[in-house]
C-alpha positions as CSV (number, residue, x, y, z in Angstrom):
1,M,-6.5,-49.5,-97.6
2,L,-5.5,-47.3,-94.7
3,N,-4.2,-50.5,-92.9
4,V,-1.8,-51.0,-95.9
5,L,-0.7,-47.2,-95.8
6,S,-0.2,-47.4,-91.9
7,T,1.9,-50.7,-92.2
8,A,4.0,-49.0,-95.0
9,G,4.6,-45.9,-92.9
10,A,5.4,-48.0,-89.8
11,T,7.9,-50.1,-91.9
12,V,9.6,-47.0,-93.2
13,L,9.7,-45.5,-89.6
14,G,11.2,-48.9,-88.4
15,I,13.8,-49.0,-91.1
16,G,14.6,-45.3,-90.2
17,Y,15.3,-46.3,-86.4
18,L,17.1,-49.4,-87.3
19,L,19.7,-48.1,-89.8
20,P,21.3,-45.6,-87.2
21,M,21.2,-48.2,-84.6
22,I,23.2,-50.6,-86.7
23,Y,25.7,-47.9,-87.7
24,M,26.1,-46.8,-84.0
25,T,26.6,-50.5,-83.1
26,W,29.2,-51.0,-86.0
27,S,31.0,-47.7,-85.0
28,L,31.4,-48.8,-81.4
29,K,32.8,-52.1,-82.3
30,Y,34.9,-51.3,-85.2
31,G,35.3,-47.5,-85.4
32,A,38.4,-45.6,-84.6
33,I,38.7,-43.6,-81.4
34,A,38.5,-39.8,-81.9
35,G,41.6,-37.8,-81.1
36,S,41.8,-34.9,-78.8
37,N,40.7,-32.4,-81.4
38,P,39.0,-34.4,-84.2
39,W,37.6,-31.4,-86.1
40,Q,40.9,-29.3,-85.8
41,A,38.8,-26.5,-83.9
42,T,40.7,-23.3,-83.0
43,G,38.7,-22.6,-79.8
44,L,40.3,-22.7,-76.4
45,E,38.1,-25.7,-75.3
46,W,39.9,-27.9,-77.8
47,Q,43.3,-26.9,-76.7
48,I,43.2,-28.8,-73.2
49,Q,42.9,-32.5,-72.4
50,S,39.6,-34.2,-71.9
51,P,38.4,-34.2,-69.0
52,P,39.8,-30.8,-68.3
53,P,41.9,-30.2,-65.2
54,T,40.5,-28.1,-62.4
55,E,42.2,-24.9,-63.5
56,N,41.8,-25.6,-67.2
57,F,45.0,-23.6,-68.1
58,L,48.2,-23.4,-66.1
59,E,48.5,-19.8,-67.5
60,I,46.0,-17.4,-68.7
61,P,46.0,-17.8,-72.6
62,V,46.4,-14.9,-74.9
63,V,44.2,-15.3,-77.9
64,D,45.5,-13.3,-80.9
65,Y,43.6,-15.1,-83.6
66,E,40.1,-15.2,-84.8
67,A,37.7,-18.1,-83.8
68,Y,37.7,-19.6,-87.3
69,D,41.2,-19.0,-88.3
70,Y,42.2,-22.4,-89.6
71,D,45.3,-21.1,-91.3
72,W,46.6,-20.3,-87.8
73,L,46.0,-23.8,-86.6
74,A,47.9,-25.1,-89.6
75,N,50.8,-22.8,-89.0
76,K,51.0,-22.8,-85.4
77,T,54.3,-23.4,-83.4
78,P,54.5,-25.6,-80.4
79,H,55.0,-22.6,-78.0
80,E,51.7,-20.9,-79.2
81,V,49.4,-23.4,-77.7
82,T,50.0,-25.0,-74.3
83,T,48.3,-28.3,-74.1
84,V,48.0,-29.9,-70.8
85,G,48.2,-33.7,-70.5
């Protein structure tokens, strides 16, 4: 009886490992490449290119919005954020 239970548990565990591996392989082969800011984050680390240049920003950025102010990101003008690259 315990052998059957152990086999069933190993099967569930094996399927649990196999499904993400299949999804990862499919994503690597057919998935779209993520953009420079795929989550539309407002933090400064998402406003520069990847990998970042040595100095990160050419000028010291002035932050006048909250960290999670997504309305700012939707309404920003090109001069408000300097993207490098």
